[in-house]
Structure formats: C-alpha cells, structure tokens
C-alpha positions in Angstrom: 132.0 121.1 163.8 132.3 120.3 160.1 134.4 117.5 158.8 136.3 117.6 155.5 136.4 113.8 155.1 135.3 111.6 153.4 135.6 113.6 150.2 135.9 113.0 146.5 139.1 113.8 144.6 139.3 114.2 140.9 142.1 113.5 138.4 142.3 114.7 134.9 142.6 111.2 133.3 141.6 108.8 136.1 138.3 108.0 137.8 137.4 109.9 141.0 138.4 108.4 144.3 137.1 108.9 147.8 139.6 109.7 150.5 139.0 109.5 154.3 141.9 111.6 155.7 144.3 114.3 154.9 147.1 111.8 154.7 145.3 109.8 152.0 144.7 113.1 150.1 148.3 114.1 150.3 149.5 110.6 149.3 147.6 110.9 146.0 149.7 113.9 144.9 149.2 117.3 143.4 147.6 116.1 140.2 144.4 115.3 142.2 141.9 118.2 142.8 138.9 118.7 145.0 137.0 120.2 142.1 136.1 118.5 138.8 138.6 119.3 136.0 137.2 121.9 133.7 139.0 122.6 130.4 138.0 126.3 130.3 139.2 126.8 133.8 142.4 124.9 133.1 143.0 127.1 130.0 142.4 130.3 132.1 144.9 129.1 134.8 147.4 128.2 132.1 147.1 131.6 130.4 147.4 133.4 133.7 150.7 131.6 134.4 152.0 132.4 131.0 151.0 136.1 131.3 152.6 136.3 134.7 155.8 134.9 133.3 155.8 137.3 130.4 155.2 140.2 132.8 158.1 139.1 135.0 160.4 139.0 132.0 159.3 142.5 130.9 159.7 144.0 134.3 163.2 142.5 134.6 164.1 143.8 131.2 162.8 147.3 132.0 164.8 147.4 135.2 168.1 146.7 133.4 170.0 149.8 132.2 170.4 150.3 128.5 173.9 149.2 127.4 176.1 152.1 126.6 177.5 152.4 123.1 181.2 151.9 123.0 183.1 154.9 121.6 184.6 154.5 118.2 188.3 153.9 118.3 190.5 156.0 116.0 192.0 154.2 113.1 195.3 152.5 113.8 198.4 154.3 112.5 200.2 152.9 109.5 203.0 150.5 110.4 206.4 152.1 110.5 209.2 150.8 108.3 212.2 149.1 109.8 214.4 152.2 109.1 214.8 154.9 111.6 213.6 158.2 110.4 217.0 159.9 110.5 218.9 157.1 108.7 219.9 157.4 105.1 218.7 154.8 102.7 221.3 152.3 101.7 222.4 152.7 98.0 222.3 149.5 96.0 225.4 149.1 93.9 226.2 146.6 91.3 229.1 144.3 92.0 232.0 144.4 89.7 233.3 141.1 88.4 
C-alpha cells in the first residue's frame, strides 16, 4: 500500500510546504500544486484555455442562423390635402368696403 502523504505542495509565489493529509492539502486552496510551477507549462495551459474559449464562441456563432434581410418597404404615399377630391376649391374674393 502506497501513501500519498506527507507530500510537498508548491505555490507560484510562496515557498513550498509539506502537508500530511488530504485535509491539509485542501485547506491550502487551488493555487497550490503537487508539481513545481513551470512558466512554459503555465503558458501552454493558458493558451489551451484561450483556444478552447475561442473555439466555443466560433461553434456557437456557426450554429446560429444567418439573420434574414428585411424586405424593403415601398415609399410612403404623399400626404393628402385636407380637401376632399370631389370638392371644388373655394374662390377667394376681395371684400368690398
């Protein structure tokens, strides 16, 4: 039977620590790793996450249907005058004094 503890945990900016149980390891948090931090590895992981996000966005965009172009509406008709079409225009006369 192999035992996982005690083991060393590594932080990006702090000195390594030795933990003696799973509870101690979990209490430290997600920023602690079992492997030594490696800038190249970290960059690869970061790039993988970015590429995965880009791919997800592209897949989502490809699955959406293209928006249909709205048909052009005919021009609005000219406004009608207040007169009815069959009415005769009113003649203007000068008033006599």
